[in-house]
NUVEXTI-931210 format. One record per atom (N, C-alpha, C): z, x, y. Coordinates in steps of 0.05 Angstrom, whole numbers. Layout:
BEGIN
+--------+--------+--------+
:     zz :     xx :     yy :
+--------+--------+--------+
:      Z :      X :      Y :
...
+--------+--------+--------+
This chain:
BEGIN
+--------+--------+--------+
:     zz :     xx :     yy :
+--------+--------+--------+
:   3249 :   1148 :   2139 :
:   3222 :   1149 :   2130 :
:   3217 :   1127 :   2109 :
:   3195 :   1113 :   2111 :
:   3189 :   1091 :   2092 :
:   3185 :   1103 :   2064 :
:   3193 :   1087 :   2045 :
:   3189 :   1095 :   2017 :
:   3160 :   1093 :   2010 :
:   3148 :   1114 :   1998 :
:   3120 :   1112 :   1990 :
:   3115 :   1089 :   1972 :
:   3092 :   1077 :   1974 :
:   3085 :   1052 :   1959 :
:   3087 :   1058 :   1929 :
:   3077 :   1081 :   1920 :
:   3077 :   1086 :   1891 :
:   3106 :   1089 :   1880 :
:   3124 :   1099 :   1897 :
:   3152 :   1101 :   1888 :
:   3164 :   1073 :   1885 :
:   3158 :   1055 :   1905 :
:   3169 :   1028 :   1903 :
:   3158 :   1013 :   1879 :
:   3132 :   1017 :   1873 :
:   3120 :   1004 :   1850 :
:   3133 :   1013 :   1824 :
:   3137 :   1039 :   1822 :
:   3150 :   1049 :   1798 :
:   3179 :   1040 :   1796 :
:   3193 :   1039 :   1818 :
:   3221 :   1030 :   1818 :
:   3223 :   1001 :   1810 :
:   3205 :    984 :   1820 :
:   3206 :    955 :   1813 :
:   3199 :    952 :   1784 :
:   3180 :    968 :   1774 :
:   3172 :    966 :   1746 :
:   3196 :    973 :   1728 :
:   3211 :    994 :   1735 :
:   3234 :   1001 :   1720 :
:   3256 :    980 :   1721 :
:   3259 :    968 :   1745 :
:   3279 :    946 :   1748 :
:   3272 :    923 :   1729 :
:   3247 :    916 :   1728 :
:   3238 :    894 :   1711 :
:   3243 :    900 :   1682 :
:   3237 :    924 :   1673 :
:   3240 :    931 :   1645 :
:   3269 :    933 :   1637 :
:   3286 :    943 :   1655 :
:   3315 :    943 :   1649 :
:   3325 :    915 :   1647 :
:   3317 :    898 :   1666 :
:   3326 :    870 :   1666 :
:   3318 :    856 :   1640 :
:   3294 :    861 :   1631 :
:   3284 :    848 :   1606 :
:   3299 :    859 :   1582 :
:   3305 :    885 :   1582 :
:   3320 :    897 :   1560 :
:   3348 :    885 :   1558 :
:   3359 :    877 :   1581 :
:   3386 :    865 :   1582 :
:   3384 :    835 :   1579 :
:   3360 :    825 :   1575 :
:   3356 :    796 :   1571 :
:   3363 :    780 :   1597 :
:   3354 :    791 :   1619 :
:   3357 :    778 :   1645 :
:   3330 :    773 :   1658 :
:   3314 :    755 :   1646 :
:   3287 :    750 :   1657 :
:   3287 :    740 :   1686 :
:   3308 :    725 :   1694 :
:   3308 :    715 :   1722 :
:   3309 :    738 :   1742 :
:   3324 :    759 :   1736 :
:   3325 :    783 :   1753 :
:   3298 :    797 :   1754 :
:   3285 :    798 :   1730 :
:   3258 :    811 :   1729 :
:   3238 :    795 :   1745 :
:   3240 :    768 :   1743 :
:   3221 :    751 :   1758 :
:   3225 :    754 :   1788 :
:   3250 :    755 :   1797 :
:   3256 :    758 :   1825 :
:   3244 :    784 :   1836 :
:   3247 :    806 :   1821 :
:   3237 :    832 :   1830 :
:   3207 :    831 :   1833 :
:   3193 :    818 :   1814 :
:   3164 :    816 :   1815 :
:   3154 :    797 :   1837 :
:   3169 :    776 :   1842 :
:   3162 :    757 :   1863 :
:   3160 :    771 :   1890 :
:   3178 :    789 :   1894 :
:   3178 :    804 :   1919 :
:   3153 :    821 :   1923 :
:   3140 :    827 :   1900 :
:   3115 :    843 :   1901 :
:   3090 :    825 :   1900 :
:   3094 :    799 :   1902 :
:   3071 :    781 :   1903 :
:   3063 :    767 :   1878 :
:   3080 :    770 :   1857 :
:   3074 :    756 :   1831 :
:   3086 :    729 :   1831 :
:   3074 :    711 :   1815 :
:   3084 :    683 :   1813 :
:   3085 :    675 :   1783 :
:   3107 :    661 :   1776 :
:   3111 :    653 :   1748 :
:   3118 :    623 :   1746 :
:   3112 :    608 :   1766 :
:   3121 :    579 :   1765 :
:   3099 :    561 :   1754 :
:   3084 :    549 :   1771 :
:   3063 :    531 :   1761 :
:   3041 :    545 :   1746 :
:   3036 :    570 :   1754 :
:   3017 :    587 :   1740 :
:   3025 :    616 :   1743 :
:   3012 :    633 :   1728 :
:   3017 :    662 :   1730 :
:   2998 :    673 :   1751 :
:   3009 :    682 :   1774 :
:   2993 :    693 :   1795 :
:   3001 :    722 :   1801 :
:   2983 :    737 :   1811 :
:   2988 :    765 :   1817 :
:   2971 :    775 :   1840 :
:   2979 :    796 :   1854 :
:   2963 :    807 :   1876 :
:   2935 :    814 :   1866 :
:   2915 :    808 :   1881 :
:   2887 :    811 :   1872 :
:   2880 :    840 :   1866 :
:   2866 :    844 :   1845 :
:   2854 :    870 :   1838 :
:   2824 :    869 :   1842 :
:   2813 :    888 :   1856 :
:   2784 :    888 :   1860 :
:   2769 :    894 :   1834 :
:   2745 :    883 :   1831 :
:   2730 :    885 :   1805 :
:   2726 :    914 :   1796 :
:   2721 :    933 :   1814 :
:   2716 :    960 :   1807 :
:   2739 :    979 :   1814 :
:   2763 :    967 :   1818 :
:   2786 :    983 :   1827 :
:   2796 :   1001 :   1805 :
:   2801 :   1026 :   1812 :
:   2814 :   1045 :   1793 :
:   2844 :   1038 :   1794 :
:   2856 :   1035 :   1770 :
:   2885 :   1029 :   1768 :
:   2901 :   1054 :   1763 :
:   2915 :   1065 :   1783 :
:   2931 :   1089 :   1778 :
:   2957 :   1082 :   1764 :
:   2972 :   1103 :   1758 :
:   2995 :   1100 :   1741 :
:   3016 :   1081 :   1753 :
:   3022 :   1083 :   1779 :
:   3043 :   1067 :   1790 :
:   3036 :   1037 :   1791 :
:   3011 :   1031 :   1798 :
:   3002 :   1003 :   1799 :
:   3001 :    992 :   1770 :
:   2992 :   1009 :   1752 :
:   2990 :   1000 :   1724 :
:   3018 :    993 :   1713 :
:   3038 :   1010 :   1719 :
:   3065 :   1004 :   1709 :
:   3075 :    977 :   1720 :
:   3069 :    972 :   1746 :
:   3079 :    948 :   1758 :
:   3066 :    923 :   1745 :
:   3040 :    923 :   1743 :
:   3026 :    900 :   1732 :
:   3032 :    897 :   1702 :
:   3034 :    919 :   1688 :
:   3042 :    917 :   1659 :
:   3069 :    905 :   1656 :
:   3087 :    911 :   1675 :
:   3114 :    900 :   1673 :
:   3113 :    869 :   1676 :
:   3094 :    859 :   1692 :
:   3092 :    830 :   1695 :
:   3083 :    818 :   1669 :
:   3066 :    832 :   1653 :
:   3058 :    822 :   1627 :
:   3081 :    823 :   1608 :
:   3099 :    843 :   1610 :
:   3123 :    843 :   1594 :
:   3140 :    818 :   1598 :
:   3143 :    811 :   1624 :
:   3159 :    787 :   1630 :
:   3145 :    762 :   1619 :
:   3119 :    760 :   1623 :
:   3104 :    737 :   1613 :
:   3107 :    734 :   1583 :
:   3107 :    755 :   1568 :
:   3111 :    754 :   1539 :
:   3139 :    745 :   1532 :
:   3159 :    756 :   1546 :
:   3186 :    748 :   1539 :
:   3191 :    718 :   1546 :
:   3180 :    709 :   1568 :
:   3182 :    681 :   1574 :
:   3170 :    663 :   1553 :
:   3147 :    672 :   1542 :
:   3133 :    656 :   1521 :
:   3149 :    656 :   1496 :
:   3162 :    679 :   1489 :
:   3176 :    682 :   1464 :
:   3203 :    667 :   1465 :
:   3216 :    666 :   1488 :
:   3242 :    654 :   1489 :
:   3241 :    624 :   1497 :
:   3220 :    616 :   1511 :
:   3218 :    589 :   1520 :
:   3196 :    573 :   1507 :
:   3182 :    586 :   1488 :
:   3160 :    572 :   1475 :
:   3139 :    561 :   1494 :
:   3136 :    574 :   1517 :
:   3116 :    566 :   1537 :
:   3094 :    587 :   1538 :
:   3072 :    580 :   1525 :
:   3049 :    599 :   1523 :
:   3026 :    591 :   1541 :
:   3031 :    571 :   1559 :
:   3010 :    560 :   1575 :
:   2998 :    580 :   1595 :
:   3014 :    601 :   1602 :
:   3004 :    620 :   1622 :
:   2994 :    646 :   1610 :
:   2995 :    648 :   1583 :
:   2987 :    673 :   1570 :
:   2958 :    679 :   1573 :
:   2941 :    659 :   1575 :
:   2912 :    665 :   1578 :
:   2907 :    680 :   1604 :
:   2923 :    674 :   1625 :
:   2920 :    689 :   1650 :
:   2929 :    718 :   1646 :
:   2948 :    722 :   1628 :
:   2957 :    749 :   1621 :
:   2935 :    765 :   1607 :
:   2920 :    751 :   1590 :
:   2897 :    764 :   1577 :
:   2877 :    774 :   1597 :
:   2872 :    758 :   1617 :
:   2852 :    765 :   1638 :
:   2862 :    789 :   1654 :
:   2888 :    789 :   1661 :
:   2899 :    812 :   1676 :
:   2899 :    837 :   1659 :
:   2906 :    835 :   1634 :
:   2906 :    859 :   1616 :
:   2879 :    871 :   1615 :
:   2858 :    854 :   1614 :
:   2831 :    865 :   1613 :
:   2824 :    881 :   1638 :
:   2832 :    871 :   1661 :
:   2827 :    885 :   1686 :
:   2843 :    912 :   1687 :
:   2867 :    911 :   1676 :
:   2883 :    936 :   1676 :
:   2871 :    957 :   1658 :
:   2862 :    948 :   1635 :
:   2850 :    967 :   1616 :
:   2825 :    980 :   1628 :
:   2808 :    963 :   1639 :
:   2783 :    973 :   1651 :
:   2789 :    992 :   1675 :
:   2807 :    983 :   1693 :
:   2812 :   1000 :   1716 :
:   2827 :   1026 :   1710 :
:   2845 :   1025 :   1691 :
:   2859 :   1049 :   1683 :
:   2841 :   1069 :   1670 :
:   2823 :   1059 :   1653 :
:   2804 :   1078 :   1640 :
:   2785 :   1090 :   1660 :
:   2778 :   1076 :   1681 :
:   2761 :   1088 :   1702 :
:   2773 :   1112 :   1714 :
:   2800 :   1111 :   1717 :
:   2814 :   1134 :   1729 :
:   2826 :   1153 :   1708 :
:   2820 :   1147 :   1682 :
:   2831 :   1163 :   1660 :
:   2861 :   1163 :   1658 :
:   2873 :   1140 :   1666 :
:   2902 :   1136 :   1663 :
:   2907 :   1123 :   1636 :
:   2905 :   1140 :   1615 :
:   2906 :   1129 :   1587 :
:   2932 :   1115 :   1581 :
:   2955 :   1125 :   1589 :
:   2980 :   1111 :   1582 :
:   2981 :   1082 :   1593 :
:   2970 :   1078 :   1617 :
:   2969 :   1051 :   1629 :
:   2951 :   1033 :   1612 :
:   2927 :   1043 :   1606 :
:   2908 :   1027 :   1590 :
:   2919 :   1021 :   1562 :
:   2933 :   1041 :   1551 :
:   2944 :   1038 :   1524 :
:   2966 :   1017 :   1523 :
:   2983 :   1017 :   1543 :
:   3004 :    997 :   1545 :
:   2992 :    969 :   1549 :
:   2972 :    967 :   1566 :
:   2960 :    941 :   1570 :
:   2947 :    931 :   1545 :
:   2935 :    948 :   1529 :
:   2923 :    940 :   1504 :
:   2944 :    929 :   1485 :
:   2967 :    944 :   1483 :
:   2988 :    935 :   1465 :
:   3000 :    908 :   1474 :
:   3002 :    905 :   1501 :
:   3012 :    879 :   1511 :
:   2992 :    857 :   1505 :
:   2966 :    862 :   1509 :
:   2946 :    842 :   1504 :
:   2946 :    834 :   1474 :
:   2949 :    854 :   1457 :
:   2950 :    849 :   1428 :
:   2973 :    829 :   1422 :
:   2996 :    833 :   1435 :
:   3019 :    816 :   1430 :
:   3015 :    788 :   1442 :
:   3001 :    787 :   1464 :
:   2994 :    761 :   1476 :
:   2976 :    745 :   1458 :
:   2955 :    759 :   1447 :
:   2937 :    745 :   1428 :
:   2953 :    735 :   1404 :
:   2972 :    751 :   1395 :
:   2988 :    743 :   1372 :
:   3005 :    719 :   1379 :
:   3017 :    718 :   1403 :
:   3033 :    695 :   1411 :
:   3016 :    670 :   1413 :
:   2991 :    673 :   1419 :
:   2973 :    650 :   1420 :
:   2961 :    643 :   1393 :
:   2968 :    658 :   1372 :
:   2958 :    652 :   1346 :
:   2930 :    663 :   1340 :
:   2920 :    680 :   1357 :
:   2893 :    692 :   1354 :
:   2896 :    719 :   1339 :
:   2899 :    717 :   1313 :
:   2904 :    742 :   1297 :
:   2881 :    761 :   1298 :
:   2856 :    753 :   1296 :
:   2834 :    772 :   1297 :
:   2833 :    788 :   1323 :
:   2837 :    775 :   1346 :
:   2836 :    789 :   1371 :
:   2860 :    808 :   1374 :
:   2884 :    799 :   1364 :
:   2907 :    815 :   1365 :
:   2903 :    841 :   1348 :
:   2892 :    837 :   1324 :
:   2887 :    860 :   1306 :
:   2867 :    879 :   1319 :
:   2846 :    868 :   1332 :
:   2826 :    885 :   1344 :
:   2838 :    902 :   1367 :
:   2857 :    890 :   1382 :
:   2870 :    906 :   1403 :
:   2888 :    927 :   1392 :
:   2902 :    921 :   1371 :
:   2920 :    941 :   1359 :
:   2903 :    965 :   1348 :
:   2881 :    958 :   1336 :
:   2863 :    979 :   1326 :
:   2852 :    996 :   1349 :
:   2844 :    983 :   1371 :
:   2834 :    997 :   1394 :
:   2856 :   1015 :   1406 :
:   2881 :   1005 :   1406 :
:   2903 :   1021 :   1416 :
:   2907 :   1046 :   1399 :
:   2905 :   1043 :   1373 :
:   2908 :   1066 :   1355 :
:   2886 :   1086 :   1360 :
:   2862 :   1076 :   1363 :
:   2839 :   1094 :   1367 :
:   2842 :   1109 :   1394 :
:   2853 :   1095 :   1414 :
:   2856 :   1107 :   1440 :
:   2879 :   1128 :   1440 :
:   2901 :   1121 :   1426 :
:   2924 :   1138 :   1427 :
:   2924 :   1162 :   1409 :
:   2909 :   1161 :   1387 :
:   2910 :   1182 :   1367 :
:   2901 :   1209 :   1377 :
:   2880 :   1212 :   1393 :
:   2871 :   1239 :   1401 :
:   2893 :   1255 :   1415 :
:   2909 :   1242 :   1432 :
:   2930 :   1255 :   1447 :
:   2957 :   1252 :   1433 :
:   2958 :   1237 :   1411 :
:   2983 :   1234 :   1396 :
:   3004 :   1218 :   1410 :
:   2996 :   1198 :   1425 :
:   3016 :   1182 :   1440 :
:   3034 :   1167 :   1420 :
:   3060 :   1169 :   1425 :
:   3080 :   1156 :   1408 :
:   3097 :   1137 :   1425 :
:   3107 :   1148 :   1447 :
:   3127 :   1134 :   1463 :
:   3117 :   1107 :   1474 :
:   3091 :   1105 :   1480 :
:   3081 :   1079 :   1491 :
:   3084 :   1057 :   1470 :
:   3080 :   1065 :   1444 :
:   3083 :   1045 :   1423 :
:   3113 :   1038 :   1419 :
:   3130 :   1059 :   1420 :
:   3159 :   1055 :   1415 :
:   3170 :   1036 :   1436 :
:   3161 :   1040 :   1461 :
:   3173 :   1024 :   1483 :
:   3167 :    994 :   1480 :
:   3148 :    987 :   1464 :
:   3141 :    958 :   1460 :
:   3160 :    945 :   1440 :
:   3175 :    960 :   1425 :
:   3196 :    949 :   1408 :
:   3185 :    938 :   1381 :
:   3202 :    921 :   1369 :
:   3197 :    911 :   1342 :
:   3171 :    897 :   1337 :
:   3162 :    880 :   1356 :
:   3136 :    866 :   1351 :
:   3114 :    885 :   1344 :
:   3112 :    908 :   1358 :
:   3091 :    927 :   1352 :
:   3097 :    942 :   1326 :
:   3122 :    948 :   1320 :
:   3129 :    961 :   1295 :
:   3121 :    943 :   1272 :
:   3126 :    917 :   1274 :
:   3119 :    899 :   1253 :
:   3089 :    896 :   1250 :
:   3075 :    895 :   1272 :
:   3046 :    893 :   1271 :
:   3033 :    918 :   1258 :
:   3043 :    941 :   1265 :
:   3032 :    966 :   1253 :
:   3039 :    968 :   1224 :
:   3063 :    959 :   1216 :
:   3070 :    958 :   1188 :
:   3051 :    940 :   1173 :
:   3045 :    917 :   1184 :
:   3026 :    898 :   1172 :
:   2998 :    911 :   1169 :
:   2989 :    924 :   1190 :
:   2963 :    937 :   1190 :
:   2961 :    958 :   1168 :
:   2982 :    974 :   1166 :
:   2982 :    997 :   1147 :
:   2981 :    988 :   1118 :
:   2989 :    962 :   1114 :
:   2989 :    952 :   1086 :
:   2964 :    937 :   1079 :
:   2944 :    937 :   1097 :
:   2919 :    923 :   1092 :
:   2896 :    941 :   1091 :
:   2875 :    934 :   1077 :
:   2851 :    949 :   1076 :
:   2829 :    935 :   1092 :
:   2834 :    935 :   1119 :
:   2816 :    920 :   1136 :
:   2798 :    938 :   1153 :
:   2802 :    964 :   1151 :
:   2786 :    982 :   1167 :
:   2783 :   1009 :   1152 :
:   2759 :   1017 :   1149 :
:   2754 :   1042 :   1133 :
:   2766 :   1066 :   1146 :
:   2766 :   1067 :   1173 :
:   2776 :   1090 :   1187 :
:   2804 :   1086 :   1200 :
:   2819 :   1069 :   1187 :
:   2847 :   1064 :   1197 :
:   2862 :   1090 :   1197 :
:   2874 :   1098 :   1221 :
:   2888 :   1124 :   1222 :
:   2916 :   1122 :   1210 :
:   2917 :   1122 :   1184 :
:   2943 :   1117 :   1171 :
:   2964 :   1138 :   1177 :
:   2955 :   1163 :   1179 :
:   2974 :   1184 :   1184 :
:   2987 :   1181 :   1212 :
:   2970 :   1173 :   1231 :
:   2980 :   1168 :   1258 :
:   2999 :   1144 :   1259 :
:   2992 :   1123 :   1244 :
:   3009 :   1099 :   1242 :
:   3036 :   1107 :   1230 :
:   3036 :   1123 :   1210 :
:   3061 :   1131 :   1197 :
:   3078 :   1148 :   1216 :
:   3066 :   1164 :   1233 :
:   3082 :   1180 :   1252 :
:   3095 :   1161 :   1272 :
:   3080 :   1140 :   1281 :
:   3092 :   1121 :   1299 :
:   3115 :   1106 :   1286 :
:   3110 :   1097 :   1261 :
:   3130 :   1081 :   1247 :
:   3155 :   1099 :   1242 :
:   3151 :   1124 :   1236 :
:   3174 :   1142 :   1232 :
:   3190 :   1145 :   1258 :
:   3177 :   1146 :   1280 :
:   3191 :   1147 :   1306 :
:   3206 :   1120 :   1311 :
:   3194 :   1098 :   1303 :
:   3207 :   1072 :   1305 :
:   3233 :   1072 :   1289 :
:   3231 :   1083 :   1264 :
:   3255 :   1083 :   1247 :
:   3278 :   1099 :   1259 :
:   3271 :   1120 :   1273 :
:   3291 :   1136 :   1286 :
:   3303 :   1123 :   1310 :
:   3287 :   1107 :   1325 :
:   3296 :   1096 :   1350 :
:   3307 :   1068 :   1349 :
:   3300 :   1053 :   1328 :
:   3309 :   1025 :   1326 :
:   3328 :   1021 :   1302 :
:   3354 :   1017 :   1307 :
:   3372 :   1011 :   1285 :
:   3368 :    982 :   1276 :
:   3382 :    975 :   1255 :
:   3380 :    947 :   1245 :
:   3388 :    928 :   1268 :
:   3372 :    908 :   1272 :
:   3376 :    890 :   1295 :
:   3399 :    871 :   1290 :
:   3420 :    872 :   1307 :
:   3442 :    854 :   1303 :
:   3435 :    826 :   1311 :
:   3450 :    806 :   1299 :
:   3444 :    778 :   1306 :
:   3447 :    774 :   1336 :
:   3429 :    758 :   1347 :
:   3430 :    751 :   1375 :
:   3417 :    771 :   1393 :
:   3406 :    793 :   1383 :
:   3392 :    812 :   1400 :
:   3365 :    802 :   1405 :
:   3356 :    805 :   1430 :
:   3329 :    795 :   1438 :
:   3308 :    812 :   1424 :
:   3287 :    800 :   1415 :
:   3266 :    814 :   1400 :
:   3253 :    834 :   1419 :
:   3250 :    859 :   1410 :
:   3238 :    879 :   1426 :
:   3257 :    894 :   1444 :
:   3282 :    886 :   1444 :
:   3302 :    898 :   1462 :
:   3308 :    927 :   1453 :
:   3306 :    947 :   1470 :
:   3311 :    974 :   1462 :
:   3340 :    977 :   1454 :
:   3346 :    995 :   1435 :
:   3373 :    999 :   1426 :
:   3388 :   1017 :   1446 :
:   3414 :   1012 :   1449 :
:   3430 :   1030 :   1466 :
:   3436 :   1056 :   1451 :
:   3441 :   1076 :   1467 :
:   3445 :   1102 :   1454 :
:   3469 :   1102 :   1436 :
:   3490 :   1086 :   1443 :
:   3513 :   1085 :   1426 :
:   3507 :   1074 :   1399 :
:   3488 :   1056 :   1396 :
:   3480 :   1046 :   1370 :
:   3466 :   1067 :   1353 :
:   3452 :   1085 :   1366 :
:   3437 :   1106 :   1351 :
:   3455 :   1129 :   1343 :
:   3475 :   1135 :   1359 :
:   3491 :   1159 :   1353 :
:   3519 :   1152 :   1342 :
:   3527 :   1127 :   1345 :
:   3553 :   1120 :   1336 :
:   3575 :   1125 :   1356 :
:   3567 :   1134 :   1380 :
:   3586 :   1139 :   1402 :
:   3571 :   1137 :   1428 :
:   3587 :   1132 :   1449 :
:   3574 :   1131 :   1475 :
:   3567 :   1159 :   1485 :
:   3544 :   1162 :   1498 :
:   3536 :   1189 :   1508 :
:   3554 :   1197 :   1531 :
:   3559 :   1223 :   1533 :
:   3574 :   1234 :   1555 :
:   3556 :   1241 :   1578 :
:   3567 :   1245 :   1601 :
:   3551 :   1252 :   1625 :
:   3541 :   1280 :   1623 :
:   3519 :   1285 :   1636 :
:   3508 :   1312 :   1637 :
:   3527 :   1330 :   1654 :
:   3529 :   1355 :   1645 :
:   3546 :   1374 :   1660 :
:   3533 :   1379 :   1687 :
:   3506 :   1380 :   1688 :
:   3492 :   1384 :   1713 :
:   3471 :   1361 :   1715 :
:   3476 :   1341 :   1732 :
:   3457 :   1318 :   1734 :
:   3429 :   1327 :   1743 :
:   3410 :   1311 :   1735 :
:   3382 :   1315 :   1744 :
:   3380 :   1307 :   1773 :
:   3363 :   1322 :   1788 :
:   3357 :   1314 :   1815 :
:   3338 :   1290 :   1815 :
:   3335 :   1277 :   1838 :
:   3317 :   1254 :   1840 :
:   3288 :   1262 :   1832 :
:   3279 :   1285 :   1841 :
:   3252 :   1294 :   1834 :
:   3250 :   1300 :   1805 :
:   3270 :   1312 :   1793 :
:   3269 :   1317 :   1764 :
:   3268 :   1291 :   1748 :
:   3282 :   1270 :   1758 :
:   3280 :   1244 :   1746 :
:   3252 :   1233 :   1748 :
:   3239 :   1237 :   1771 :
:   3212 :   1227 :   1774 :
:   3193 :   1241 :   1754 :
:   3196 :   1267 :   1751 :
:   3180 :   1282 :   1732 :
:   3185 :   1272 :   1704 :
:   3210 :   1269 :   1697 :
:   3218 :   1261 :   1670 :
:   3207 :   1233 :   1664 :
:   3208 :   1215 :   1683 :
:   3198 :   1187 :   1679 :
:   3167 :   1188 :   1673 :
:   3153 :   1205 :   1687 :
:   3124 :   1207 :   1683 :
:   3118 :   1221 :   1657 :
:   3135 :   1240 :   1649 :
:   3132 :   1253 :   1623 :
:   3135 :   1232 :   1601 :
:   3155 :   1214 :   1604 :
:   3160 :   1194 :   1584 :
:   3137 :   1174 :   1583 :
:   3122 :   1170 :   1605 :
:   3099 :   1152 :   1605 :
:   3075 :   1165 :   1593 :
:   3077 :   1191 :   1585 :
:   3055 :   1204 :   1572 :
:   3036 :   1220 :   1589 :
:   3043 :   1223 :   1615 :
:   3025 :   1238 :   1633 :
:   3026 :   1268 :   1628 :
:   3003 :   1281 :   1631 :
:   3002 :   1310 :   1629 :
:   3012 :   1322 :   1655 :
:   3017 :   1348 :   1654 :
:   3028 :   1362 :   1678 :
:   3010 :   1358 :   1702 :
:   2983 :   1361 :   1699 :
:   2965 :   1358 :   1721 :
:   2966 :   1329 :   1733 :
:   2969 :   1310 :   1715 :
:   2971 :   1282 :   1724 :
:   2997 :   1277 :   1739 :
:   3019 :   1290 :   1729 :
:   3045 :   1287 :   1743 :
:   3043 :   1299 :   1771 :
:   3030 :   1323 :   1773 :
:   3027 :   1336 :   1798 :
:   3012 :   1319 :   1818 :
:   2990 :   1306 :   1808 :
:   2974 :   1289 :   1826 :
:   2990 :   1264 :   1834 :
:   3005 :   1253 :   1815 :
:   3020 :   1228 :   1821 :
:   3042 :   1233 :   1841 :
:   3055 :   1256 :   1840 :
:   3078 :   1262 :   1857 :
:   3070 :   1279 :   1881 :
:   3044 :   1286 :   1884 :
:   3034 :   1302 :   1906 :
:   3049 :   1329 :   1908 :
:   3052 :   1342 :   1885 :
:   3063 :   1369 :   1884 :
:   3045 :   1387 :   1868 :
:   3050 :   1413 :   1868 :
:   3033 :   1432 :   1854 :
:   3039 :   1432 :   1824 :
:   3020 :   1442 :   1808 :
:   3024 :   1445 :   1780 :
:   3048 :   1463 :   1774 :
:   3050 :   1485 :   1789 :
:   3072 :   1504 :   1784 :
:   3099 :   1491 :   1790 :
:   3100 :   1473 :   1810 :
:   3125 :   1459 :   1816 :
:   3132 :   1440 :   1794 :
:   3112 :   1427 :   1781 :
:   3118 :   1410 :   1758 :
:   3130 :   1427 :   1736 :
:   3118 :   1450 :   1730 :
:   3129 :   1467 :   1709 :
:   3157 :   1476 :   1716 :
:   3163 :   1481 :   1741 :
:   3190 :   1489 :   1749 :
:   3210 :   1467 :   1743 :
:   3202 :   1442 :   1750 :
:   3220 :   1419 :   1745 :
:   3223 :   1414 :   1715 :
:   3202 :   1417 :   1700 :
:   3204 :   1413 :   1671 :
:   3223 :   1433 :   1658 :
:   3221 :   1458 :   1667 :
:   3239 :   1479 :   1657 :
:   3268 :   1472 :   1663 :
:   3272 :   1462 :   1688 :
:   3300 :   1454 :   1696 :
:   3310 :   1430 :   1679 :
:   3292 :   1411 :   1674 :
:   3299 :   1388 :   1658 :
:   3307 :   1396 :   1630 :
:   3291 :   1414 :   1618 :
:   3297 :   1423 :   1591 :
:   3324 :   1437 :   1590 :
:   3329 :   1453 :   1610 :
:   3355 :   1468 :   1611 :
:   3379 :   1449 :   1613 :
:   3377 :   1429 :   1631 :
:   3399 :   1411 :   1635 :
:   3404 :   1393 :   1611 :
:   3382 :   1386 :   1597 :
:   3385 :   1368 :   1574 :
:   3389 :   1384 :   1548 :
:   3386 :   1411 :   1549 :
:   3390 :   1428 :   1526 :
:   3369 :   1421 :   1504 :
:   3344 :   1420 :   1512 :
:   3322 :   1414 :   1494 :
:   3300 :   1435 :   1497 :
:   3280 :   1433 :   1479 :
:   3258 :   1452 :   1480 :
:   3230 :   1441 :   1483 :
:   3228 :   1414 :   1483 :
:   3202 :   1402 :   1486 :
:   3204 :   1374 :   1497 :
:   3180 :   1362 :   1503 :
:   3179 :   1336 :   1515 :
:   3192 :   1314 :   1499 :
:   3186 :   1314 :   1473 :
:   3198 :   1293 :   1455 :
:   3228 :   1294 :   1455 :
:   3239 :   1318 :   1453 :
:   3268 :   1321 :   1453 :
:   3280 :   1312 :   1480 :
:   3265 :   1319 :   1502 :
:   3275 :   1312 :   1528 :
:   3276 :   1282 :   1532 :
:   3256 :   1268 :   1523 :
:   3256 :   1239 :   1525 :
:   3278 :   1226 :   1509 :
:   3281 :   1236 :   1484 :
:   3302 :   1225 :   1467 :
:   3330 :   1230 :   1480 :
:   3334 :   1254 :   1490 :
:   3360 :   1260 :   1503 :
:   3364 :   1244 :   1528 :
:   3343 :   1240 :   1543 :
:   3346 :   1224 :   1568 :
:   3353 :   1195 :   1562 :
:   3343 :   1185 :   1540 :
:   3350 :   1157 :   1532 :
:   3379 :   1156 :   1523 :
:   3388 :   1177 :   1509 :
:   3416 :   1177 :   1500 :
:   3435 :   1179 :   1524 :
:   3427 :   1194 :   1545 :
:   3443 :   1196 :   1569 :
:   3438 :   1173 :   1588 :
:   3421 :   1154 :   1580 :
:   3414 :   1131 :   1596 :
:   3402 :   1139 :   1623 :
:   3386 :   1160 :   1622 :
:   3372 :   1168 :   1646 :
:   3345 :   1153 :   1648 :
:   3334 :   1147 :   1624 :
:   3309 :   1131 :   1623 :
:   3316 :   1102 :   1614 :
+--------+--------+--------+
């Protein structure tokens, strides 16, 4: 049986992000080229229709291309293609919001903010960070910010120290920064900027294997939980019932020995499941 398109899109997205975390941009580029993306003479991507709703799986894939674009600009000092990234991010934000896929729109906003910063456009970068905070605060999104690494932590730290906005959500910013402090150890020399820390660096020892491994479906559910989706959204994305999602979540918590979503995501990262 052919692999469903949404599964392939999510798989490629994860491959790209893992390759970038390991500082292997060539592998990330190859994975995206197979999906129709181009990073040579210009930044090209499969066409998105003007009024297209951007679901979670497509959003992950296209956002991962922006992650690669950013890393290429940071490591090679080549910012010539970043303006195309700004255009794509705008389409992703608009399309994801049409379908109420907030984590996708939020990630695209954070990526666009960093692209603006790489281009030296501080006002636009700051505006996108403020918009991301406004979008994320009602649901208390934290993980989407953490996944972006040190550049976002530094930007939020800078924002929190300025009086540029009367309604700046300082308490929300502090919660995000507190989560950053827990997840990002001191950056060793030679580490790529924004590279996620290994579990061994956080705990002082390598994680052991789970006594009872997660099934493939449990991993799918966990991955969507980490992306910030609600149970109903996970059910729709995986074409399963809400009760089935709850069943899988209960199993995940039991195998990871945790009691909530945040603990499950942290444990999964320590076991290198995410």
